[in-house]
C-alpha positions as CSV (number, residue, x, y, z in Angstrom):
1,R,0.4,-0.3,-0.1
2,R,1.3,3.1,-0.9
3,L,1.7,6.3,1.7
4,P,-0.4,9.7,0.5
5,F,2.3,12.1,-0.8
6,R,2.0,14.3,2.2
7,M,2.9,11.1,4.6
8,L,6.5,10.8,2.8
9,L,7.9,13.0,5.0
10,F,7.3,10.7,8.1
11,R,8.6,8.0,6.1
12,P,12.4,7.3,7.1
13,D,15.3,7.1,4.0
14,R,16.3,3.9,5.7
15,H,15.1,1.5,8.8
16,F,17.4,0.0,11.1
17,T,16.9,-2.2,13.9
18,R,19.4,-0.5,16.3
19,V,21.7,2.5,15.7
20,T,24.5,0.6,16.0
21,A,23.5,-1.9,13.0
22,I,24.4,1.7,11.0
23,D,27.6,0.8,9.6
24,P,29.6,3.9,9.5
25,A,31.6,2.9,6.8
26,R,29.0,1.4,3.8
27,D,25.8,3.7,5.7
28,L,27.5,6.7,6.4
29,R,30.9,7.5,5.0
30,D,30.4,6.2,1.9
31,A,27.0,7.8,1.3
32,G,28.7,11.8,1.6
33,I,27.5,11.5,5.4
34,S,30.0,13.2,7.4
35,C,28.1,14.2,10.7
36,V,24.8,12.7,12.3
37,L,22.0,14.2,14.6
38,L,21.4,11.7,17.0
39,D,18.0,11.5,19.1
40,M,19.1,10.5,22.9
41,D,16.0,9.3,25.0
42,N,15.3,5.1,23.4
43,T,18.2,6.1,20.8
44,L,21.3,6.0,22.3
45,V,19.9,5.9,25.7
46,A,17.1,3.6,27.1
47,R,14.4,5.1,28.7
48,D,14.2,2.0,31.3
49,T,17.8,2.2,32.4
50,H,18.4,5.3,31.9
51,A,22.2,4.2,30.4
52,A,23.7,4.2,27.5
53,P,24.3,0.1,26.8
54,D,27.9,-0.5,25.8
55,D,27.2,-1.6,21.8
56,V,26.1,2.5,21.4
57,R,28.8,3.3,22.8
58,A,31.2,1.6,21.0
59,W,29.2,2.4,17.5
60,L,30.0,6.6,19.1
61,E,33.7,5.8,19.7
62,G,34.4,4.2,16.5
63,L,32.4,7.1,14.5
64,G,35.6,9.1,14.0
65,A,37.8,6.6,12.9
66,Y,35.3,7.0,9.6
67,G,35.5,10.9,9.3
68,V,31.7,11.0,11.3
69,R,31.2,13.4,13.8
70,A,27.8,13.2,15.9
71,C,25.7,15.7,17.6
72,I,22.4,14.7,20.2
73,L,19.8,16.4,19.2
74,S,16.9,16.1,21.6
75,N,13.9,17.5,22.9
76,N,14.9,16.6,26.2
77,C,14.6,19.4,28.8
78,H,16.0,17.8,31.9
79,A,19.5,18.7,33.0
80,S,19.9,14.6,32.9
81,A,20.2,15.5,29.0
82,Y,23.5,17.3,29.4
83,D,24.8,14.7,31.6
84,H,24.1,11.7,29.1
85,A,25.7,14.4,26.7
86,R,28.8,15.2,29.1
87,D,29.2,11.5,29.2
88,L,29.1,10.1,25.9
89,G,31.5,12.9,24.8
90,L,29.1,14.6,22.8
91,P,28.0,18.3,21.7
92,I,24.0,18.5,22.3
93,V,21.3,20.4,21.1
94,A,18.6,20.2,24.2
95,K,15.4,21.6,24.1
96,A,15.2,21.2,20.4
97,C,11.5,21.5,19.9
98,K,11.7,18.7,16.9
99,P,10.4,18.5,14.5
100,L,10.8,22.2,14.1
101,P,13.6,22.9,11.7
102,F,15.3,25.4,13.9
103,S,17.2,23.1,15.7
104,Y,18.4,21.5,13.1
105,G,20.1,24.7,11.7
106,R,21.7,25.2,15.1
107,A,22.9,21.9,15.1
108,L,24.6,22.1,11.6
109,R,26.2,25.5,12.8
110,L,27.7,23.8,16.1
111,M,29.0,21.2,13.8
112,E,29.9,23.4,11.3
113,T,28.3,21.0,8.5
114,R,26.0,21.1,5.8
115,K,22.4,19.3,5.8
116,E,23.8,17.4,2.3
117,A,26.2,16.2,4.7
118,T,24.6,15.1,7.4
119,V,21.7,12.6,7.9
120,G,19.2,13.2,11.7
121,I,18.9,9.6,13.1
122,G,16.3,8.8,16.1
123,D,12.9,6.5,16.9
124,Q,10.3,8.6,16.0
125,L,8.9,9.1,13.1
126,A,6.6,12.5,14.2
127,T,9.9,14.3,15.7
128,D,12.9,13.4,14.2
129,V,12.5,11.9,11.1
130,L,9.8,14.6,10.4
131,G,12.2,17.3,11.4
132,A,15.2,16.1,8.9
133,H,13.0,15.9,6.2
134,L,11.4,19.5,7.2
135,H,14.7,20.9,7.4
136,G,15.9,19.4,3.9
137,M,17.9,16.3,5.3
138,R,18.0,12.9,5.4
139,A,16.3,10.7,8.1
140,F,17.2,7.0,9.7
141,Y,14.5,5.5,12.1
142,V,16.0,3.3,14.5
143,D,13.4,0.6,16.5
144,P,13.8,2.2,20.1
145,L,16.2,0.9,22.5
146,C,12.8,-0.7,24.6
147,T,9.7,-0.9,24.9
148,A,9.6,1.3,28.0
149,D,7.9,4.9,26.6
150,L,5.9,7.7,28.1
151,A,2.4,6.8,28.3
152,Y,1.0,9.0,25.3
153,M,4.0,7.5,22.8
154,H,1.7,4.3,22.6
155,V,-0.2,6.1,20.6
156,L,2.2,7.8,18.1
157,R,4.1,3.9,17.9
158,A,0.6,2.7,16.4
159,V,1.2,5.5,14.0
160,D,4.5,4.8,13.3
161,R,3.9,1.1,12.7
162,R,1.1,1.9,10.2
163,I,3.8,4.2,8.4
164,L,6.6,1.9,8.3
165,A,4.6,-1.3,6.9
166,G,6.2,-2.9,4.8
167,M,9.9,-1.3,5.1
168,D,12.2,-3.9,6.7
169,A,14.3,-2.9,9.1
170,E,18.3,-3.6,8.5
171,S,20.2,-5.1,11.1
């Protein structure tokens, strides 16, 4: 089933099972991507443990070897967002108000890069994917790190599943 044109903004360019399924060489560097703007909650940091899994940490640490830099772009407005960014050694644009595109521009300026060389990565279609597309960037969707979520997210996840129908996750 084809999505109506207006829904294509919500459809990611690629869908991965986890951020660590994104190959830094093949999926980023070889695709002309030198910067990733990463959502934090349930993309890098599991909502249930409030910690970044070891494989995510290793993936982040390995990006530099491929000429890829990373920045957290999060709607989170709590002090913990800055604590996680510091712990992961990443710059952050918090209180981003995604999907509004101004925060993407702010992150691009912070990272001194262009949107053509950048991809937005996150676990929500209505914020991460839509926001990247509204700013004219590529967008990768990753399945959430865990099923624990905010109460209202269960409704949005049901919508996500409909939009992602027929789009197999790469692992």
